[in-house]
C-alpha positions in Angstrom: -19.7 9.5 0.1 -17.0 10.3 -2.5 -15.5 8.7 -5.4 -12.3 6.9 -4.3 -10.7 7.3 -7.7 -10.6 11.0 -7.2 -8.5 10.7 -4.1 -4.7 11.2 -5.0 -3.7 8.8 -2.3 -5.8 6.1 -3.7 -4.3 6.7 -7.4 -0.8 6.4 -5.9 -1.6 3.3 -4.1 -3.1 1.7 -7.1 -0.1 2.6 -9.3 2.1 1.1 -6.5 0.2 -2.2 -6.5 0.8 -2.4 -10.2 4.4 -1.8 -9.9 4.6 -4.3 -7.0 2.8 -7.0 -9.2 5.4 -6.3 -11.9 8.6 -6.5 -9.9 7.3 -9.7 -8.0 7.1 -11.4 -11.2 10.8 -12.1 -11.0 10.8 -13.4 -7.4 11.8 -17.1 -6.9 9.0 -19.4 -7.7 9.3 -20.9 -4.3 8.2 -17.6 -2.9 5.1 -17.6 -4.9 3.0 -18.6 -1.8 5.3 -16.7 0.6 6.7 -13.3 0.3 5.4 -12.7 -3.2 1.8 -13.5 -2.1 2.1 -11.5 1.2 3.6 -8.5 -0.4 0.8 -8.4 -3.2 -1.8 -8.8 -0.6 -0.7 -6.0 1.6 -0.1 -3.6 -1.1 -3.4 -4.3 -2.5 -5.0 -3.7 0.9 -4.0 -0.1 0.8 -6.2 0.9 -2.1 -8.9 -1.5 -1.3 -9.4 -0.1 2.3 -9.5 3.5 0.9 -12.0 2.5 -1.6 -14.2 0.7 1.0 -13.8 3.5 3.4 -15.2 6.1 1.0 -18.4 4.1 0.8 -19.0 4.4 4.6 -21.4 6.8 5.9 -19.5 8.4 8.8 -16.2 10.0 9.0 -15.2 7.8 11.8 -15.9 4.7 9.8 -13.8 6.2 7.0 -10.8 7.1 9.3 -10.9 3.6 10.6 -10.5 2.3 7.0 -7.7 4.7 6.3 -6.0 3.5 9.5 -6.2 -0.1 8.3 -4.5 1.1 5.1 -1.8 2.8 7.0 -1.3 -0.6 8.8 -0.8 -2.2 5.5 1.7 0.2 4.2 3.7 -0.5 7.3 3.5 -4.3 6.3 4.6 -3.3 2.8 7.6 -1.3 4.1 8.9 -4.5 6.0 8.2 -6.9 3.2 10.0 -4.6 0.6 13.1 -4.5 3.1 13.0 -8.4 3.5 12.7 -8.7 -0.2 15.8 -6.5 -0.7 17.8 -8.1 2.0 17.0 -11.5 0.3 18.2 -9.8 -2.9 14.8 -10.3 -4.7 15.0 -6.5 -5.3 18.0 -4.6 -6.6 18.8 -1.3 -4.6 17.2 1.1 -7.2 14.0 -0.8 -7.3 13.9 -1.2 -3.4 14.4 2.7 -3.0 12.0 3.5 -5.7 9.1 1.3 -4.2 10.1 2.2 -0.5 9.9 6.0 -1.5 6.6 5.6 -3.0 5.2 3.6 -0.1 6.6 6.5 2.3 4.6 9.1 0.2 1.6 6.9 0.5 2.0 6.6 4.3 2.5 10.5 4.6 -0.7 11.0 2.7 -2.7 8.6 4.7 -1.6 10.2 7.9 -2.5 13.6 6.5 -5.9 12.4 5.4 -6.6 10.6 8.6 -5.9 13.7 10.5 -8.2 15.8 8.2 -11.0 13.4 8.3 -10.7 13.1 12.2 -10.8 16.8 12.8 
């Protein structure tokens, strides 16, 4: 068992959650229970699953939680795209958040492969 806070992918995912919470504050109020909530939950799911997975006793279980985190990052990717196309995010912010999310996905894929080998 390892400390999830030591994982760079967890650190990056946690910072991304903080950024997403900050940017979604300006989303339309009517989206509070729609896109805003869903994007926040999906983003939060990534570091949450990484943290929960580090508490599991087997590598297989840890890899499964990492896989769930990867699925959540795919959800974040779509919700960022939707938010941008609805003009809730400007071009610069969208690119910034999407780039970080892509880095997180790549790190998760790499870690999954390492844990499963």
